[in-house]
N, C-alpha and C positions, 0 to 999 in steps of 0.2 A: 328776247329775240336771239335767234341763233347767229353765230358769227359766220360770215360768208368767206369761203375759201376758194380762191381762184386757181384751181389745179386743172389743167387741161390734158386729156389723153388724146393723142393725135387722131382726131376725127372718128374714133371708134364709138365714143359715147357709152362705153361699158363700165366706166369707173373713173375715179379721180386719184391723183397721185398721193394726196394726203389721207386717203382712206386706207387704214391698215388692214384691209380685208380684200380678198379676191372674190369677184362676183362671178357666180356660176350660172347654170341653166335656170330659166324661170319656170314657175309652176303655171298650170293652165288657168288657174282662177285666183282672184284676189278681190278684196273689198274695194268698191268705188273705182277711182282712177289709179290706184296704186299698182305697182308691179312687184310681185313677190318672187324673189330669186334665192336659190341656194348660194352658199358662200363658205369660205374658209378663212381662218386667221392667217395672216402672213407670218406671224411669230411662231406658232406651234402647229398650224394646220388643223386646229379644232374646228368643227362645223358650226356655222351660224346661219341665220336667215337675214337677208337684206331686202328691205322695202324701199322702193324708189318712186318718187312722184315728180313729173316734169311739167314745165309750162314755159311758154314763150315770153310771157309778161311777168316780171317780178311781182306785180301787184295783182296777179290773177287770183280770183277767189278760191280756187282749188288749192293754190299754194299757201294762201293765208290759212285755210282750214287745216292744211297739212302741218303747218308750223304749230297750230294749236294742238294738233294731235301729238306732235313730238314733245311739246312742253308738258302735256298731261301725262303721257306715257312715262316720261322721265321722273315725274314727281309722285305718281301714284304707284305704290308697291303693295302687292298682295300675292299669295301663293297661286291664286287662280287668275291672275292678270299677267299678260305677256311681259317677260323680263327685258328691260331696256339695257343695251350695252354701249352703244355709240351712235352718234348722229353727226351729219355734216351737210352743208349746202354748197353746191358748186355751179359755176357757169361753164357750160360746154358749148364750144363753137359748132353751130349747125349750118354750115354754108355761110350765108350773108348775115344771119341772125345769131344771137346768143341765146342758148337754151338753159334755163335754170332748173336744176334737179336737186331734190331733197332726198337724202339717204338716211335710213334708220336701220341700225344693226341690232338684232335681238338674238336671244337663244334660238337654236335650231328648231323650227316648227314646220308643220305641213298643214295646208288648208283642210278643214274638217271634211268637206265633201269628197276630197280625194282620198283621205285616210279611210273613210267608211268603205269606199270601193275597194281599197287595198286589203282591208281586213276580211271583207266578205262574210261577216257574221250573220247567222240566221237564228230564228226561233228564240229560245230562252236566253241563250248567250248574247244575242243582239240586244234584247231588252235589258239584260243586266248591265251591259256596257253602256247603253244609252242612259240608264238610270244613274250610273256613276258619273258620266259626263254632264248630264243635266244638273246633278247635285253640285258639281264644281262651278258651273256657270251661274247657278242660282246663288251660291255663296259669293261670287264676285259681284253680281248685281246687288245683292243685299248689302255688301260692304260699301258700294258706291252710294246707294240710296239712303241707307239708314245711318251709316257711320260718317260718311264724307259729305252727305247732302249734295251729291252730284247726280246729274241725269245723263245717262249714256245716249239714249234716244235712238239707238240703231242696233238693237240686239236682234241677230238673225244668224243663219248658218254661215254667211260670208264673213261675219265678224268674229268667228270662233276658229281657232287654230289648235293643232294637236302636237304635243311635244314628243320626244323620242321615247319617253316612258308612258305614252298614251294618255297623258293628262290633257284635259281640255282647258284652254285659256282664252280669255276675252281680250280683244284688241280693237282697232279701228276707233280711236278716240277723237277723230276730227270734229265731231259734233258735240263732244262732252262739254257740259256747262254746269255752273252752280245753280242750285235750285233756290230762287229768291222769293218763294211764296210768303215768307214771313216779313218781307219788306213792303209795307203799305204804299210807299211812294214809288215803287218800281212800276215802270210802264214800258210799252214796246215789247219787241220779241225777247223772250227769255233764252231762246236757242238761236244764236246768231247764224249758225250754219245749218239750220234744219232743212234748207232747200236741197242738201245733198242726199237726204233720206228719200227712198222711193215711196210713192204714195201708198202702195199696198202694205207697207209696214207701219203706217201712221194710224194712231187711234183717231176717232172722229173729231175730238176737240183740237188735235194738232192739224188735221186737214183743214179745219175751219180757221186756224190761227187764233183760236179763242184763248188768248193769253190770260185773261182774267179768270176763266174757268180752270185753266191749267195751274195758275198760282194758288187757287183755292183747293186744288186736288192734293192728295198726299204725294210725297216725293217719288214714290215707287210706281205711280199710276202709269206713266208712259213706258217704263221699262218692263213692267209686268205684262203689258200688252205685247211688247217685243218678245218676251220670253214665250208667250203663247204662240207667236209666229214661228219661233225657233222649234218648238215642239211639233207644230204641224209639218214643217219642212223636213224634220227628222224622220217622222214615221210615214209620211206620204212618199218620201223619196223624190219629191219634186220641189223646184223653186216656186215660192209664192208669187203669183202673177196678179191676182186680184184679191181685195179684202174679203169678198164674198166666199172665197174658197175656204176660209177659216171655219165655215159652218159645216163642212164635210168632216164628220168625226169618225168615219168608218175605220180609219187606220189607227186611231188613238186607243191605247190600252185601256181596258175598262177601269183598272185601278187608278189610272191617271185622269180619266175623263172628267170627274167632278172638279178637280183642281184646274184642269185646262179651261173649263167653262168659266170658272171664277176669275181666272187671269184675263179673260177676254170680255169681261162684263162691259156693257155699254155705258155704265155709270162709273166714272173714274174713282169716286169715293168708295165704291164697293169692290174694286179690284183687289185681288189677294196679294198681300205682302209676301215677297219672296222668302223672307225669313220664316213665315208661317208655313209656306210650302215645304220647306225642309223639315219642319218639326212634325207635321201632321200627315203627310202623304205616305200611305202604305206602299206606294210604288217604289220608293227609295229603300225599302227594307228587304234586301235580298242578300244572298251569300257573298257576292262580289263586293258590294258596298260595305257590308259589315266587316269583311275580312280586311279590306284596305283601311277602313276607319280604325280597326283595332291596331293595325301595324303603325299607323300614323301617331297614335297616342299610347304607344307601348310603354313609355316611361311612366305613365300614370297608373299602370296596372300592377297588381301585386303578384308575388311569385306563383301562387296557386293558379290564378287566371292565366298567367303566361304558360305555365306547364301544361295546363289543360288545352290551351289553344294550339300550342306547337305540336302536341301529340296528335291532334286531329288534322293539322294542316297538310301532311302528305296526301291523305285521302281526299281532303277538300280541294286541293290544287288540281286533281284530276277532273273535277267537275266544273272548273272555271275555264273561261276562254284561254286557250294556250298562249296566245300572243300577249295577253294582258298579264298572265302569270310570269312570263319570261321577261317582259319589259317593265313591268310595274312592281309586282310582288318580289321577284328575285332581287332587284337592287335594294329594296327596303329591308329584306331579310338579311342580306349580306352586310348592310350597314349596321343593323341591330346587333348582329353577332360580333362584328369587328369592334364596336364600341361598348360591348358588354351589357346591353339592355335586353338581349335575348337569352333564353335558357338553353341548356345543353340539348334538349330534344329538337331545337330548331335546326341543328346540324343535319339531321336526317332529311328534313324538308328541303334544306338548301341543296344537298347533294342530289336529291330526287329531281328537283327543278333543274339543276345544272345538267343532269343527264339528258335533258331534252334539247340542250344547246348543241350547235356544231362545235367541233373540237377547238377551232380558233376562238370562238366566243367564250367557251368554257375556260380556256387558258387566260383570257383577259378579264372576265367578269367574276369568276368563282375562285380560281386558284390563288390570286393574291390574298383573298380573305382567309382561305384555308391555311396558307403559309403563316399568316399573322396569328392565327389561332393556336399554332403549335407552341407559341410562347406563353399561352395562358396557364395560370396556376390552378385553374378549376379542374379537378380530377375527372369530373363527369365529361368535360369537353375533351380532355385527352383520351379518355376511353372511347368516346364517340369517333374521334379522328382515327384511332387505331382500328376500331371495328370495321370502319368503312374505307380503309386505305386502298382496298382493291378497286374502288370506284374512281379514284383520282390519282393513285400512285404512279401509274404509267405516264401521266401527263406532266409530272414534275421533271424538270430538267436536272441533269447530274450536278450542275453547279449549285442550284437551289437546295437540293437534298444534302449535299456535302457541307455547305456553308450555313444554311438557315434552318433546315428541318432536323437533320440528325443530332446536332448538339442538344436540342430540346427533347427529342425522342429518347436519347440515351439515358436520360434521368430515370426512365421507367425501368431500366435493368436492375436498379438497386432500390426500387420502390418497396415499401413494406407490404403492399397488396400483391399477393401471388397472382391474382387475376390480371393485374396491370403488367406484371412482369411477363406473363405468358403472351399477352397481346403485343407487348413491345418486341418479344422474341419473334413472333410470327410476322410482324410487320417488316422484319429484316429480309424476308424472302423477296419483297418488292424493292426495298430501299437499298439493300447491300450491293446489288449490281451497279448502282449509280454512285457508290462511294469511291473515293480515291484509294489507292493502295496504302497511302500513308495513314488515312483514317482507319482503314481495316486493320492494319498491323498495330497501330498505336492505341486504338481505342476498342474497336468492335471485338477483336479476338480476346482481349482481356476480359471483357464483360461475358463473353460466351464461356470462357474458362471457369468463371465463377458460377455461371448458371448450370454448367454440367455437373456441379456438385451441390445444386440447390436442394433444399429440404423437400421440395415437391417433386415426386417421381415423374409427373407429367412434364414438368419443365425440363428435367434432365433428359427425358426421352426426346422432346422436341428440339432441344439444343443439338443433340446428335444428328437429328434429321436435317436441321438447318445447315449444319456444317457440310453434310453431304450435298445439299442443294447449291450452296454457294462455293463449293470447291473449285469450280471452273473460273471463278472470279478472283481466286487467290494466286499470287505469283508462285513460281516453281519452288523457290526456297521455303516459303511459308508452308506450302503443301507437304514438302518433304519432312518438315519438322513437326507439323501439327496433326495431320490427318491420322496417321497410324497410331500415334500416342492417344489421340482423343477417342478413336474407335475401339482400340484393343485394351489399353490399360484402364480406361474408365468405363466406356459403354459396355464392353463384353463382361465386365466384372460387377456391373450394377446389380443390386439385389432385386430390382424391379424387372420382371421378365420382358415386358414390352421395350424397355430400354436396351436389354441385351439383343432383342430382335432388331431394334433400330440400328444398333452397332453393326450387326451382320449385314443388313441391307445397305447401310452406308458404305461399308467396305466394297460390296459388290458394285454399287453404283459408281464408285470412284476407282474401279479396278484399273482403268487405263493410266492412272497416275503413279502406279507402283512398278518398280523394276522386278526382275525375277528373283534377285537376292532378297529383297524385302518380302516378297510373297512367300518364299521358301523358309526364311528364318524368323520372320516377325508376324506374318499374318496367319499362315496355316497352323502353326503350333497353338495359336490362341483360339482359332475357330474350331479346330478338331475336337477339343475338349467339350465344346458345347453340343456335340452330337449325342451326348448322354445327359443333356440338361433335363431337369425335371419337367420343364414346360414343353409340351409337344410342338407348339408353334416355333419355339426357338430351335428345337432339334431339327425340324423340317427345314428351316432357313439355313441352319448350319450345314446340313448335308448338301443343299443346293450351292452354298458358297464354296464348300470343299470341292465339289465337282467343277465349279466354274474356275477356281484358281488352279486346280490340277490341269484342267484343259489349257489354261494359259501357259503353264509350264511345259506341258507336252508339245503344244504348238511351237513354243519358243525353241524347244529341243530339236524338233523336226526341222525347223527353219535353219538352225545352226548346223545341224548334221548335213543338210542338203547343200549348204554353202561351204562346208568343210571347215568351219570356224566354231569352236566350242569354248572359246575363251571370253566371250563378251557377256559375262553374266550380269553386268551392271546396266545393260541397255534396257530401256523401258519398252513396254508393249503398248500397242495402239489397238489391240483387239477389242471389238465392241460386241458384247454378247446381249445387247438389248437392255442392260441394267443401268446404263448411264443416264437414264431419264430422271426427271424430278421424283424425289421421294415424296410420299404423302405423309401427312401428319399422323403419327402413330396414336397420339392422344388428342382427343377433341374436347376434353373437359378436365378441370382441376378437381382434385379431392381436397376440399377444405373442411377440416373437422368432420370428415366422414360423409360430406354431402357434395355431390358433383355440382359444378357451376352451371350456369345457364348458357354458357358460350356454345354456339352451334358448331357442328363439325365443319372442318375446313376441307373442301373438295380437293382431290388430287388430280394432277394433270396426266398421270400415267398410272393406270390401274394395275399394270403388270408389276410395278415396283412399289405399290402401296403397302405400307406397314400395317400391322394389326391395329384395327381401330378399337375404340373403347368397348364396342359390343362384343369383341372376341375375348375379353377377359372377364371373369366372373364379377369382380368388384375392384375398383381402384381404391376403395377406402380400406381394404384389408391388405396389410403388408404380406408379401410372399415370404415363405420360410427362409431362414438364413442360409440354408443349404443351396438356395438358388444362386447365390453369388459364387461364380465359378472362377477358380484360378486357372488361367488359360493353359499353362504348361505343366500343371501338376499331374502326376501319373497315378495318384491314389484315387480311390473311389470317392465320389462326392459326399457320400454319407459320413465319411470320416474327416471331412474338412471342417475346420473351426469357423466360427462366425468372422467374416473378414472385417477389416477396418472400414467404417462408414465413409462413403465418398465425400462427405462434407468435411472431412478432416484435411482435404487438400487446400492449397491456397493459390492455385493458378497454374498456367502452362509455362511459366518462365518468361524471359524477356523475348518477346516475339519480334522485336525490331532487329535482332542481331543476325538475321539471315540463317543460312544453313550451317549446322554444326559440323564439326570435322567428321563425325561418324553418323551414319544414318540413325542409329538407335541410341543416341546419347541418353544416359539415365539422368542427366542434369537438366533436361529440357523443361521439366515442370509438369509435363503431361502424364508421366509415369511415376509420379511421386506418391501414389496411393500406398505402396508397400513401405514399411519402415526401413530406414536406411541401415545397410549392413555395417558391421564394425570394420575398422580399418584392416586392409589386407596385410598379412604378416610378411616379413622379409623372406626371400627365397630360401635361405638357410633354415630358418625356423619352420617354414612350410614343409621342407623335406623331412625334418625331424618329426614333425607331427604326422606326416603321411606314413612314415615308417612305424611310428607307434600305433597307428590305427590299422596297419595291415594285419589281417587275420593270422593267428598262430596255429590253431588246430584244424583249420579247414584248408582244403586245396584251393589254390588261387590261380590255377592254370589259365582260366579265362580272363583273369584281370590284367590290367596294363599298369605300368608305372604311373604314379600320380602325376608326373609331368606331362604324360600323354593322355590323361583322362579328360582333359578339357578339349574344347573344340579347337580346330586348327587356328593358328594365329592369323592366318590370311583371311579368315572369315570376318564378318562384321563384328564390331566391338560387343562384348558380352553385356547384355542388359539384365535388368532385374528378372525379366521373364525367363532368361536362360539360367539365372540363379535358381529359379523355382524348379527347373528340370533337375539340377544337381541336388537340390534339397529333397525333391521327391524320390530320387534314386536311393538316398540314404534311408528314407522312411519306408522303403518298399516292403520290408517284411511284415508290415502290420497284418495280423492274421484275419482281421475283420473284413479286409478288402476282398470282394468277390470278383472285381474286374481287373485285378493286377496281373498283367501279362508277363512281367519280369520273372526270370528264373531265380528262385531262392531255395534254400533248404526246405524241403517239405516238412521236416520234423519241427514241431512246435515245442519250444522249451518253456520252462516255468517262468522265465524272465520276460517272455514276449509280451504278455499283457501290460505290465508296467511300462515296457518300452513304447508300446503303442500309445499309451496315455500321455507319455512325455512327448512323443514325436508329433502328435496331432496338431498342436498349434504352431508348428515351426514356421509356416509362411508368413505369419503376422506377428510373431513375438521374438524376443531375444533369449528365451529360456534355454538352458543348457540341454541339448538333446542327447548328449552322449555321457550322461552321468553314470551309467552302468559300464564298468570297464571291461566286462566280459562279453557283452553283446555288441556285435558290429554288423554293419550292412554288408551286402554281397559285393558292392562296388566300392572302389577307392573313393576317398573324400575329395572335395574340391578345396583348393587353397583359400577361397573366399570365406570359408567357415572357420578360419583360424581363430577367431575370438572364442568360439565355443571350445575348440581343442586346447587353447591355452588354459582355460579353466580346468579341463579334464586332466591335463598334464600336471598342473599344479596340485590337484588332489592326489595324484599318483606319486608325488614326491620327486618328479623329474625337475 
């Protein structure tokens, strides 16, 4: 017997003080004299259902039956029986009398009749859902009759409720009693509260109160009859009012009709056992029932069955009732993925089902599972998450990305699989804008530095494109130090032509971040040389870039002229030529051992700035000639340039946390460390001696300037390695094989010119002594930074 609690709520009668739940609005229907209300927990606000039964007399028969129902519901546990949470009984003042009320708190449910109207299913989908629901109720009845030897005696539509996941559950246990047919000494009524059951729901032996016949019948006889009544009410859409209506079978599905008739047999001993109904009826064999059943026993399936099932599930889900997929299948699938019982293909099904949810529900039901999956060590799961990141990436908050997602995604940058490295790289297009500046500087840029010298040309190309896309999310100091070095020193000198094209387009797309000094001294000298690139697409992009940057300089000049101030050469420009949009992926596939991967091309958001796709290059599996690697500031013909140092020889962009360096083009940044380091600069005195020794003796030098003035003005930006290349190129100018050399040198070709050209060719990438011939000199004075070579020459001359 339940303990009575005397908590009174001032005349409202809506609840009791000791009930830890708030009582809400009632539903329009409930079984018997019970009132079914919505409710919430006072602790966490979680939804519940609250059933209440009231009576003026504590000894009222309805209250006695209600207490029996509370006791039974509390002790009987089954997946298809309503879950009990809490119960209490209170006396509430109702004027001059005391009103006794029983409260039962259960999981949140809704009356079946109201849920059917809400779903509005028709045709095949309705029949499939009814089959699933009847399957669940039949399991509950079979459990009571066959396993517990209990008789419910009141199975009908009113005794069935539906959960939030659209599962059907049996309740209304007020009449529930033990079956005592095996007790020969038993006499009198077996069902103490059978008078609560409507006559239309009673089989003939119960109507006649023939307890002897009932005890001789199988335990399922009464409830099988009730299950037949439930089937009739479901398909007819009407509440059963007379027993004779059960003979009207026009609305019963043909596949279910034989079993329906056996359930309603006039002879109790011949009525069908509900367990047999589940085993034999073809009505329960449909796509919805089979799919949910497979998900519920997923742990018992082998890997082959799981893989086959989950690959078919996305298409299968489109054929099932949408509400059932979202409220039943989706939670099952999310749970299976979270706890590792589902295979990687299940992720595609989860995201497809999740796309049918509103944004708020997607964030609460799907995203938590996805975030947990990022910690998975299963490479197939990681690949699936990265391939579909465009479907859910925007829904992730910046805090979740920075703290929970990125640390796991970043492991893919150094993965041995090139395909996974590329997917990780492309995912940054969505994730990088949500990262903090500290994470970008301390982690992301270091990984991108390594990827820009990756062995896969597609990854190098896409790294350049990514940098162009996320440039707006970098702080000013990082942009100043990283972008030009990444695009000119590395991208424009890559042996892979799409990578060079990506570098040009990245420079154009980020043109608003460079001041006029950087454009004139660091960008244009590197881009101009690509106007004679062997690849026509690179040449075309180079000409466009030159035009764009010259226009920027011209407009800046005109602006300064009109304002009367020409000294502000370091001011940035905000001119937008339409190239600052998102760059497209230049590469859509990786070349792995000569075979492109199956990764689909990534769409670009701005076709006007889309780089060359994989279709524009003959084959990514064939390396371009070594002459396609262009030294941006060299003045000699490309055909005479040696094979440059592989970009994989670099080791990073330097310490990106240190902010802006003192000079714009510091050659210690790490971005421009592709070229070999020059030897130490000689002292000024030694440099003057060497310059004097190098000055031509037999040739007129009226056009030459003293060595001290041959360098750029000291007020200009600090000399970088690119500027060293200019000086180096001027020395190697007289190479006779160069057809594109515009510099003025002696037209006469001496006998020593050919060996000079052979020695001078590898100058940009080697430390060989270029001036070993003491009689042949260039037309221009030498730069002081080449002192190491001149020391060797002087030594050989005996000075």
